[in-house]
C-alpha positions in Angstrom: -36.7 79.2 -55.9 -35.1 76.1 -54.6 -32.6 76.0 -51.8 -28.9 77.0 -52.2 -26.1 74.6 -51.5 -24.3 74.7 -48.2 -20.7 74.3 -47.1 -21.0 71.7 -44.4 -17.4 72.2 -43.3 -18.1 75.8 -42.3 -21.4 74.7 -40.5 -19.6 72.2 -38.3 -22.3 69.5 -38.6 -25.3 71.8 -38.2 -26.6 70.8 -41.6 -25.3 68.9 -44.6 -25.9 68.9 -48.4 -27.9 65.7 -47.7 -30.3 67.8 -45.5 -30.6 70.4 -48.3 -31.3 67.7 -50.9 -34.0 66.2 -48.7 -35.8 69.6 -48.3 -35.2 70.5 -51.9 -36.8 67.3 -53.1 -39.9 68.1 -50.9 -40.0 71.5 -52.5 -39.8 70.0 -56.0 -42.6 67.5 -55.2 -44.8 70.4 -53.9 -44.1 72.6 -56.9 -44.9 69.7 -59.3 -48.1 68.9 -57.5 -49.2 72.6 -57.3 -48.0 73.4 -60.9 -45.5 76.0 -59.6 -42.4 76.9 -61.5 -39.2 76.0 -59.5 -35.8 77.5 -60.2 -33.1 75.3 -58.8 -30.2 77.1 -57.1 -28.0 74.0 -57.0 -27.3 74.6 -60.7 -26.5 78.3 -60.1 -24.3 78.5 -57.0 -21.3 76.6 -55.6 -19.9 76.6 -52.1 -17.5 79.3 -53.3 -20.5 81.6 -53.7 -21.4 81.3 -50.0 -20.3 83.9 -47.5 -20.6 81.8 -44.3 -21.4 78.4 -45.6 -25.1 79.2 -46.1 -25.7 82.8 -47.3 -24.7 84.0 -50.8 -21.9 86.4 -51.3 -22.6 89.6 -53.3 -21.5 87.8 -56.5 -23.7 84.8 -55.5 -26.7 87.1 -55.2 -25.9 88.4 -58.6 -25.8 84.9 -60.0 -29.3 84.3 -58.5 -30.6 87.5 -59.9 -29.2 86.7 -63.4 -31.0 83.3 -63.2 -34.4 84.4 -62.0 -34.8 87.9 -63.6 -35.5 86.5 -67.2 -38.1 84.2 -65.7 -39.8 86.9 -63.7 -39.7 89.3 -66.6 -41.9 86.9 -68.6 -44.6 87.1 -65.9 -44.3 90.9 -65.1 -43.5 92.3 -68.5 -45.6 95.4 -69.3 -47.8 94.9 -72.4 
């Protein structure tokens, strides 16, 4: 799972979306090199889904679960 977006205004300069994009691109390169499936959270969450600028709200967690559960079910489905 990739990184979630951040609300830099709430974080008062501690981190920015530029930082997140930098780390997320490193994660993407690693996953590609190691042939690991990556699920981007930037397509799933917006800053409105963040409780404190970083951590997802309950509805944000639900969005994450709705995105990753179908993917996980493919790998862990009982025969």
